[in-house]
N, CA, C and O atoms as a GROMACS GRO file, in nm:
protein
  428
    1MET      N    1   2.418  -0.455   1.010
    1MET     CA    2   2.348  -0.537   1.106
    1MET      C    3   2.239  -0.458   1.177
    1MET      O    4   2.136  -0.514   1.214
    2LYS      N    5   2.262  -0.329   1.195
    2LYS     CA    6   2.164  -0.246   1.264
    2LYS      C    7   2.033  -0.243   1.184
    2LYS      O    8   1.925  -0.250   1.243
    3ASN      N    9   2.042  -0.234   1.052
    3ASN     CA   10   1.923  -0.233   0.968
    3ASN      C   11   1.850  -0.367   0.974
    3ASN      O   12   1.727  -0.370   0.971
    4LEU      N   13   1.924  -0.476   0.982
    4LEU     CA   14   1.865  -0.608   0.990
    4LEU      C   15   1.786  -0.624   1.119
    4LEU      O   16   1.677  -0.680   1.119
    5ALA      N   17   1.840  -0.574   1.229
    5ALA     CA   18   1.771  -0.582   1.358
    5ALA      C   19   1.642  -0.500   1.352
    5ALA      O   20   1.538  -0.544   1.403
    6GLY      N   21   1.648  -0.383   1.292
    6GLY     CA   22   1.527  -0.300   1.278
    6GLY      C   23   1.424  -0.367   1.191
    6GLY      O   24   1.304  -0.362   1.220
    7LEU      N   25   1.469  -0.429   1.084
    7LEU     CA   26   1.379  -0.500   0.993
    7LEU      C   27   1.313  -0.617   1.064
    7LEU      O   28   1.193  -0.641   1.047
    8MET      N   29   1.389  -0.691   1.143
    8MET     CA   30   1.334  -0.804   1.219
    8MET      C   31   1.231  -0.756   1.320
    8MET      O   32   1.129  -0.822   1.341
    9LYS      N   33   1.258  -0.641   1.384
    9LYS     CA   34   1.163  -0.587   1.482
    9LYS      C   35   1.034  -0.547   1.411
    9LYS      O   36   0.925  -0.574   1.462
   10GLN      N   37   1.044  -0.484   1.294
   10GLN     CA   38   0.925  -0.446   1.218
   10GLN      C   39   0.847  -0.569   1.175
   10GLN      O   40   0.724  -0.570   1.182
   11ALA      N   41   0.916  -0.672   1.133
   11ALA     CA   42   0.849  -0.795   1.091
   11ALA      C   43   0.776  -0.858   1.209
   11ALA      O   44   0.664  -0.907   1.193
   12SER      N   45   0.836  -0.856   1.325
   12SER     CA   46   0.774  -0.910   1.446
   12SER      C   47   0.649  -0.831   1.483
   12SER      O   48   0.546  -0.889   1.520
   13GLN      N   49   0.658  -0.698   1.474
   13GLN     CA   50   0.542  -0.613   1.504
   13GLN      C   51   0.429  -0.637   1.404
   13GLN      O   52   0.312  -0.644   1.442
   14MET      N   53   0.466  -0.651   1.277
   14MET     CA   54   0.364  -0.677   1.175
   14MET      C   55   0.297  -0.812   1.198
   14MET      O   56   0.176  -0.825   1.181
   15GLN      N   57   0.375  -0.911   1.236
   15GLN     CA   58   0.319  -1.043   1.263
   15GLN      C   59   0.221  -1.036   1.380
   15GLN      O   60   0.116  -1.101   1.376
   16ALA      N   61   0.254  -0.960   1.484
   16ALA     CA   62   0.164  -0.945   1.599
   16ALA      C   63   0.035  -0.875   1.557
   16ALA      O   64  -0.074  -0.914   1.600
   17LYS      N   65   0.047  -0.772   1.473
   17LYS     CA   66  -0.072  -0.701   1.426
   17LYS      C   67  -0.160  -0.792   1.340
   17LYS      O   68  -0.283  -0.787   1.349
   18MET      N   69  -0.097  -0.876   1.257
   18MET     CA   70  -0.173  -0.970   1.174
   18MET      C   71  -0.246  -1.072   1.261
   18MET      O   72  -0.361  -1.107   1.231
   19ALA      N   73  -0.182  -1.119   1.367
   19ALA     CA   74  -0.246  -1.214   1.457
   19ALA      C   75  -0.366  -1.150   1.526
   19ALA      O   76  -0.470  -1.215   1.542
   20GLU      N   77  -0.353  -1.024   1.566
   20GLU     CA   78  -0.464  -0.952   1.628
   20GLU      C   79  -0.579  -0.936   1.529
   20GLU      O   80  -0.695  -0.957   1.564
   21MET      N   81  -0.547  -0.901   1.405
   21MET     CA   82  -0.649  -0.883   1.302
   21MET      C   83  -0.722  -1.014   1.276
   21MET      O   84  -0.844  -1.016   1.265
   22GLN      N   85  -0.647  -1.125   1.267
   22GLN     CA   86  -0.710  -1.256   1.244
   22GLN      C   87  -0.801  -1.293   1.359
   22GLN      O   88  -0.908  -1.350   1.337
   23ALA      N   89  -0.763  -1.261   1.482
   23ALA     CA   90  -0.848  -1.290   1.598
   23ALA      C   91  -0.977  -1.208   1.592
   23ALA      O   92  -1.084  -1.259   1.622
   24ARG      N   93  -0.965  -1.081   1.552
   24ARG     CA   94  -1.086  -0.998   1.538
   24ARG      C   95  -1.177  -1.053   1.429
   24ARG      O   96  -1.299  -1.058   1.445
   25LEU      N   97  -1.118  -1.095   1.317
   25LEU     CA   98  -1.198  -1.148   1.207
   25LEU      C   99  -1.268  -1.278   1.247
   25LEU      O  100  -1.381  -1.303   1.206
   26GLU      N  101  -1.201  -1.361   1.326
   26GLU     CA  102  -1.261  -1.487   1.369
   26GLU      C  103  -1.388  -1.464   1.449
   26GLU      O  104  -1.482  -1.543   1.440
   27SER      N  105  -1.393  -1.357   1.527
   27SER     CA  106  -1.511  -1.331   1.611
   27SER      C  107  -1.620  -1.254   1.536
   27SER      O  108  -1.730  -1.237   1.586
   28LEU      N  109  -1.588  -1.208   1.417
   28LEU     CA  110  -1.682  -1.130   1.336
   28LEU      C  111  -1.788  -1.220   1.275
   28LEU      O  112  -1.759  -1.333   1.235
   29GLU      N  113  -1.911  -1.170   1.267
   29GLU     CA  114  -2.018  -1.238   1.193
   29GLU      C  115  -2.084  -1.136   1.102
   29GLU      O  116  -2.109  -1.022   1.142
   30VAL      N  117  -2.110  -1.177   0.978
   30VAL     CA  118  -2.176  -1.088   0.883
   30VAL      C  119  -2.300  -1.159   0.827
   30VAL      O  120  -2.305  -1.281   0.820
   31GLU      N  121  -2.399  -1.078   0.788
   31GLU     CA  122  -2.523  -1.132   0.735
   31GLU      C  123  -2.542  -1.086   0.592
   31GLU      O  124  -2.510  -0.972   0.557
   32GLY      N  125  -2.592  -1.176   0.510
   32GLY     CA  126  -2.627  -1.142   0.373
   32GLY      C  127  -2.770  -1.186   0.348
   32GLY      O  128  -2.819  -1.280   0.411
   33GLU      N  129  -2.835  -1.119   0.254
   33GLU     CA  130  -2.972  -1.157   0.224
   33GLU      C  131  -2.998  -1.146   0.075
   33GLU      O  132  -2.929  -1.074   0.003
   34ALA      N  133  -3.098  -1.220   0.031
   34ALA     CA  134  -3.139  -1.217  -0.109
   34ALA      C  135  -3.291  -1.230  -0.115
   34ALA      O  136  -3.355  -1.271  -0.018
   35GLY      N  137  -3.346  -1.193  -0.229
   35GLY     CA  138  -3.491  -1.204  -0.246
   35GLY      C  139  -3.568  -1.118  -0.148
   35GLY      O  140  -3.665  -1.164  -0.088
   36ALA      N  141  -3.525  -0.995  -0.133
   36ALA     CA  142  -3.590  -0.901  -0.040
   36ALA      C  143  -3.600  -0.959   0.101
   36ALA      O  144  -3.701  -0.942   0.169
   37GLY      N  145  -3.494  -1.028   0.143
   37GLY     CA  146  -3.489  -1.081   0.279
   37GLY      C  147  -3.551  -1.219   0.295
   37GLY      O  148  -3.560  -1.269   0.407
   38MET      N  149  -3.593  -1.281   0.185
   38MET     CA  150  -3.656  -1.413   0.196
   38MET      C  151  -3.553  -1.522   0.227
   38MET      O  152  -3.589  -1.628   0.280
   39VAL      N  153  -3.427  -1.498   0.194
   39VAL     CA  154  -3.319  -1.590   0.229
   39VAL      C  155  -3.210  -1.508   0.297
   39VAL      O  156  -3.165  -1.406   0.244
   40ARG      N  157  -3.168  -1.553   0.416
   40ARG     CA  158  -3.064  -1.485   0.492
   40ARG      C  159  -2.958  -1.587   0.534
   40ARG      O  160  -2.990  -1.700   0.572
   41VAL      N  161  -2.833  -1.545   0.527
   41VAL     CA  162  -2.723  -1.630   0.572
   41VAL      C  163  -2.632  -1.550   0.665
   41VAL      O  164  -2.622  -1.428   0.653
   42ILE      N  165  -2.568  -1.620   0.756
   42ILE     CA  166  -2.470  -1.558   0.845
   42ILE      C  167  -2.339  -1.634   0.827
   42ILE      O  168  -2.334  -1.756   0.837
   43LEU      N  169  -2.231  -1.558   0.801
   43LEU     CA  170  -2.097  -1.614   0.785
   43LEU      C  171  -2.008  -1.566   0.899
   43LEU      O  172  -2.024  -1.455   0.950
   44SER      N  173  -1.914  -1.653   0.937
   44SER     CA  174  -1.813  -1.611   1.033
   44SER      C  175  -1.711  -1.526   0.959
   44SER      O  176  -1.713  -1.517   0.836
   45GLY      N  177  -1.622  -1.464   1.034
   45GLY     CA  178  -1.517  -1.383   0.973
   45GLY      C  179  -1.421  -1.465   0.888
   45GLY      O  180  -1.345  -1.408   0.809
   46LYS      N  181  -1.422  -1.598   0.904
   46LYS     CA  182  -1.338  -1.685   0.823
   46LYS      C  183  -1.414  -1.744   0.706
   46LYS      O  184  -1.362  -1.830   0.635
   47GLY      N  185  -1.537  -1.698   0.684
   47GLY     CA  186  -1.615  -1.745   0.570
   47GLY      C  187  -1.693  -1.872   0.595
   47GLY      O  188  -1.746  -1.931   0.501
   48VAL      N  189  -1.701  -1.917   0.720
   48VAL     CA  190  -1.777  -2.036   0.754
   48VAL      C  191  -1.924  -2.000   0.762
   48VAL      O  192  -1.962  -1.904   0.830
   49LEU      N  193  -2.008  -2.076   0.692
   49LEU     CA  194  -2.152  -2.052   0.694
   49LEU      C  195  -2.206  -2.099   0.827
   49LEU      O  196  -2.205  -2.219   0.857
   50LYS      N  197  -2.255  -2.005   0.908
   50LYS     CA  198  -2.304  -2.036   1.042
   50LYS      C  199  -2.452  -2.073   1.043
   50LYS      O  200  -2.493  -2.165   1.114
   51SER      N  201  -2.532  -2.002   0.963
   51SER     CA  202  -2.675  -2.034   0.960
   51SER      C  203  -2.739  -1.983   0.832
   51SER      O  204  -2.689  -1.893   0.765
   52VAL      N  205  -2.853  -2.046   0.802
   52VAL     CA  206  -2.934  -2.010   0.686
   52VAL      C  207  -3.077  -1.998   0.736
   52VAL      O  208  -3.125  -2.085   0.809
   53LYS      N  209  -3.147  -1.893   0.696
   53LYS     CA  210  -3.289  -1.878   0.728
   53LYS      C  211  -3.363  -1.854   0.597
   53LYS      O  212  -3.330  -1.763   0.521
   54ILE      N  213  -3.465  -1.937   0.573
   54ILE     CA  214  -3.543  -1.929   0.450
   54ILE      C  215  -3.687  -1.899   0.487
   54ILE      O  216  -3.744  -1.963   0.576
   55ASP      N  217  -3.746  -1.802   0.420
   55ASP     CA  218  -3.885  -1.766   0.443
   55ASP      C  219  -3.973  -1.888   0.413
   55ASP      O  220  -3.957  -1.950   0.307
   56PRO      N  221  -4.064  -1.923   0.502
   56PRO     CA  222  -4.149  -2.040   0.481
   56PRO      C  223  -4.233  -2.035   0.352
   56PRO      O  224  -4.279  -2.139   0.306
   57LYS      N  225  -4.251  -1.919   0.296
   57LYS     CA  226  -4.326  -1.908   0.171
   57LYS      C  227  -4.254  -1.976   0.055
   57LYS      O  228  -4.316  -2.009  -0.046
   58LEU      N  229  -4.123  -1.997   0.069
   58LEU     CA  230  -4.043  -2.052  -0.040
   58LEU      C  231  -4.039  -2.205  -0.042
   58LEU      O  232  -4.001  -2.263  -0.144
   59ALA      N  233  -4.078  -2.271   0.068
   59ALA     CA  234  -4.069  -2.417   0.073
   59ALA      C  235  -4.169  -2.471   0.175
   59ALA      O  236  -4.232  -2.395   0.248
   60ASP      N  237  -4.183  -2.603   0.178
   60ASP     CA  238  -4.271  -2.670   0.273
   60ASP      C  239  -4.222  -2.642   0.414
   60ASP      O  240  -4.110  -2.679   0.449
   61PRO      N  241  -4.303  -2.577   0.498
   61PRO     CA  242  -4.260  -2.543   0.634
   61PRO      C  243  -4.218  -2.665   0.716
   61PRO      O  244  -4.133  -2.653   0.805
   62ALA      N  245  -4.274  -2.782   0.689
   62ALA     CA  246  -4.239  -2.902   0.765
   62ALA      C  247  -4.096  -2.948   0.733
   62ALA      O  248  -4.035  -3.019   0.813
   63GLU      N  249  -4.042  -2.908   0.618
   63GLU     CA  250  -3.908  -2.948   0.576
   63GLU      C  251  -3.805  -2.836   0.587
   63GLU      O  252  -3.689  -2.854   0.551
   64MET      N  253  -3.847  -2.721   0.637
   64MET     CA  254  -3.762  -2.602   0.638
   64MET      C  255  -3.632  -2.623   0.716
   64MET      O  256  -3.524  -2.589   0.666
   65GLU      N  257  -3.639  -2.677   0.836
   65GLU     CA  258  -3.518  -2.693   0.917
   65GLU      C  259  -3.419  -2.787   0.847
   65GLU      O  260  -3.298  -2.762   0.848
   66MET      N  261  -3.468  -2.895   0.788
   66MET     CA  262  -3.380  -2.988   0.718
   66MET      C  263  -3.317  -2.919   0.597
   66MET      O  264  -3.198  -2.936   0.572
   67LEU      N  265  -3.394  -2.841   0.523
   67LEU     CA  266  -3.342  -2.769   0.407
   67LEU      C  267  -3.230  -2.673   0.448
   67LEU      O  268  -3.126  -2.667   0.384
   68GLU      N  269  -3.253  -2.599   0.555
   68GLU     CA  270  -3.151  -2.505   0.604
   68GLU      C  271  -3.023  -2.580   0.646
   68GLU      O  272  -2.912  -2.536   0.614
   69ASP      N  273  -3.039  -2.692   0.716
   69ASP     CA  274  -2.923  -2.771   0.758
   69ASP      C  275  -2.848  -2.829   0.639
   69ASP      O  276  -2.725  -2.834   0.639
   70LEU      N  277  -2.921  -2.873   0.537
   70LEU     CA  278  -2.857  -2.928   0.418
   70LEU      C  279  -2.777  -2.822   0.343
   70LEU      O  280  -2.671  -2.851   0.288
   71ILE      N  281  -2.828  -2.700   0.340
   71ILE     CA  282  -2.755  -2.592   0.274
   71ILE      C  283  -2.625  -2.562   0.349
   71ILE      O  284  -2.521  -2.543   0.287
   72VAL      N  285  -2.631  -2.558   0.482
   72VAL     CA  286  -2.510  -2.536   0.562
   72VAL      C  287  -2.410  -2.649   0.537
   72VAL      O  288  -2.291  -2.623   0.521
   73ALA      N  289  -2.457  -2.773   0.535
   73ALA     CA  290  -2.368  -2.888   0.512
   73ALA      C  291  -2.306  -2.883   0.373
   73ALA      O  292  -2.187  -2.912   0.357
   74ALA      N  293  -2.384  -2.848   0.272
   74ALA     CA  294  -2.332  -2.839   0.136
   74ALA      C  295  -2.226  -2.730   0.126
   74ALA      O  296  -2.124  -2.747   0.060
   75HIS      N  297  -2.250  -2.618   0.192
   75HIS     CA  298  -2.152  -2.510   0.192
   75HIS      C  299  -2.022  -2.556   0.260
   75HIS      O  300  -1.913  -2.528   0.211
   76ALA      N  301  -2.034  -2.628   0.372
   76ALA     CA  302  -1.916  -2.677   0.443
   76ALA      C  303  -1.835  -2.771   0.356
   76ALA      O  304  -1.712  -2.766   0.356
   77GLU      N  305  -1.903  -2.858   0.281
   77GLU     CA  306  -1.831  -2.950   0.192
   77GLU      C  307  -1.761  -2.874   0.081
   77GLU      O  308  -1.646  -2.904   0.047
   78ALA      N  309  -1.830  -2.776   0.022
   78ALA     CA  310  -1.768  -2.695  -0.083
   78ALA      C  311  -1.647  -2.620  -0.029
   78ALA      O  312  -1.544  -2.612  -0.097
   79LYS      N  313  -1.657  -2.567   0.091
   79LYS     CA  314  -1.546  -2.494   0.153
   79LYS      C  315  -1.428  -2.589   0.176
   79LYS      O  316  -1.313  -2.550   0.155
   80ARG      N  317  -1.456  -2.712   0.219
   80ARG     CA  318  -1.350  -2.811   0.241
   80ARG      C  319  -1.279  -2.842   0.109
   80ARG      O  320  -1.156  -2.849   0.104
   81HIS      N  321  -1.357  -2.860   0.002
   81HIS     CA  322  -1.296  -2.885  -0.129
   81HIS      C  323  -1.210  -2.766  -0.174
   81HIS      O  324  -1.101  -2.784  -0.229
   82LEU      N  325  -1.261  -2.646  -0.150
   82LEU     CA  326  -1.186  -2.526  -0.186
   82LEU      C  327  -1.055  -2.519  -0.109
   82LEU      O  328  -0.950  -2.489  -0.166
   83ASP      N  329  -1.061  -2.547   0.021
   83ASP     CA  330  -0.939  -2.546   0.103
   83ASP      C  331  -0.837  -2.648   0.053
   83ASP      O  332  -0.717  -2.619   0.049
   84GLU      N  333  -0.885  -2.767   0.016
   84GLU     CA  334  -0.795  -2.870  -0.036
   84GLU      C  335  -0.729  -2.825  -0.166
   84GLU      O  336  -0.608  -2.842  -0.184
   85LYS      N  337  -0.808  -2.767  -0.256
   85LYS     CA  338  -0.754  -2.721  -0.384
   85LYS      C  339  -0.657  -2.604  -0.364
   85LYS      O  340  -0.554  -2.596  -0.430
   86THR      N  341  -0.691  -2.515  -0.272
   86THR     CA  342  -0.604  -2.402  -0.242
   86THR      C  343  -0.471  -2.451  -0.187
   86THR      O  344  -0.365  -2.402  -0.225
   87SER      N  345  -0.478  -2.549  -0.097
   87SER     CA  346  -0.356  -2.605  -0.039
   87SER      C  347  -0.269  -2.670  -0.147
   87SER      O  348  -0.148  -2.653  -0.148
   88ALA      N  349  -0.333  -2.745  -0.237
   88ALA     CA  350  -0.259  -2.810  -0.344
   88ALA      C  351  -0.194  -2.707  -0.436
   88ALA      O  352  -0.080  -2.724  -0.478
   89GLU      N  353  -0.266  -2.601  -0.467
   89GLU     CA  354  -0.212  -2.495  -0.553
   89GLU      C  355  -0.094  -2.426  -0.484
   89GLU      O  356   0.006  -2.394  -0.549
   90MET      N  357  -0.106  -2.402  -0.353
   90MET     CA  358   0.003  -2.339  -0.280
   90MET      C  359   0.126  -2.429  -0.279
   90MET      O  360   0.238  -2.380  -0.295
   91GLN      N  361   0.106  -2.560  -0.262
   91GLN     CA  362   0.218  -2.654  -0.265
   91GLN      C  363   0.287  -2.647  -0.401
   91GLN      O  364   0.410  -2.647  -0.410
   92SER      N  365   0.206  -2.641  -0.506
   92SER     CA  366   0.260  -2.634  -0.641
   92SER      C  367   0.335  -2.503  -0.664
   92SER      O  368   0.444  -2.501  -0.721
   93ALA      N  369   0.276  -2.393  -0.619
   93ALA     CA  370   0.334  -2.261  -0.641
   93ALA      C  371   0.463  -2.241  -0.562
   93ALA      O  372   0.555  -2.173  -0.607
   94THR      N  373   0.470  -2.301  -0.442
   94THR     CA  374   0.589  -2.282  -0.358
   94THR      C  375   0.691  -2.392  -0.378
   94THR      O  376   0.792  -2.395  -0.308
   95GLY      N  377   0.665  -2.483  -0.471
   95GLY     CA  378   0.759  -2.592  -0.496
   95GLY      C  379   0.771  -2.686  -0.378
   95GLY      O  380   0.876  -2.748  -0.358
   96GLY      N  381   0.663  -2.698  -0.300
   96GLY     CA  382   0.664  -2.790  -0.185
   96GLY      C  383   0.718  -2.730  -0.058
   96GLY      O  384   0.717  -2.795   0.046
   97LEU      N  385   0.764  -2.605  -0.063
   97LEU     CA  386   0.812  -2.540   0.060
   97LEU      C  387   0.695  -2.514   0.153
   97LEU      O  388   0.589  -2.472   0.109
   98GLN      N  389   0.715  -2.539   0.279
   98GLN     CA  390   0.611  -2.515   0.379
   98GLN      C  391   0.609  -2.366   0.416
   98GLN      O  392   0.713  -2.302   0.426
   99LEU      N  393   0.488  -2.314   0.438
   99LEU     CA  394   0.475  -2.176   0.485
   99LEU      C  395   0.519  -2.170   0.631
   99LEU      O  396   0.508  -2.269   0.703
  100PRO      N  397   0.569  -2.054   0.676
  100PRO     CA  398   0.608  -2.041   0.816
  100PRO      C  399   0.488  -2.065   0.908
  100PRO      O  400   0.375  -2.039   0.866
  101PRO      N  401   0.508  -2.112   1.031
  101PRO     CA  402   0.397  -2.133   1.124
  101PRO      C  403   0.315  -2.006   1.141
  101PRO      O  404   0.370  -1.896   1.155
  102GLY      N  405   0.184  -2.022   1.141
  102GLY     CA  406   0.095  -1.907   1.157
  102GLY      C  407   0.067  -1.832   1.030
  102GLY      O  408  -0.016  -1.741   1.030
  103PHE      N  409   0.133  -1.867   0.921
  103PHE     CA  410   0.115  -1.798   0.794
  103PHE      C  411   0.027  -1.884   0.706
  103PHE      O  412   0.066  -1.994   0.666
  104SER      N  413  -0.093  -1.834   0.677
  104SER     CA  414  -0.183  -1.911   0.593
  104SER      C  415  -0.254  -1.817   0.497
  104SER      O  416  -0.276  -1.700   0.527
  105LEU      N  417  -0.289  -1.871   0.384
  105LEU     CA  418  -0.358  -1.793   0.281
  105LEU      C  419  -0.488  -1.863   0.247
  105LEU      O  420  -0.488  -1.986   0.242
  106PRO      N  421  -0.597  -1.793   0.224
  106PRO     CA  422  -0.613  -1.651   0.245
  106PRO      C  423  -0.642  -1.615   0.389
  106PRO      O  424  -0.632  -1.498   0.426
  107PHE      N  425  -0.677  -1.713   0.474
  107PHE     CA  426  -0.709  -1.683   0.614
  107PHE      C  427  -0.630  -1.768   0.707
  107PHE      O  428  -0.644  -1.757   0.829
   0.00000   0.00000   0.00000
């Protein structure tokens, strides 16, 4: 029983550390660029596309804001589809068992 109590304490500590890490990742923002900086994107730590900036040389400047918004919206829809498929795969892999509260994959 002594080993079980120690194991439970370690599991609790690990869960707390994972929660702290997830909170840090949520506040993180990263930037990526392509075409020598002509296209830039910013993602949240959870992979959510926050913004897109496109050099006006690549498209009609009058339509630039709409183009950037459409790219963000398309990414959000793709992410939603991915989350749905991931959830379905997890249900299949776990035989319908629910994950413990706070436990999610990959984020």
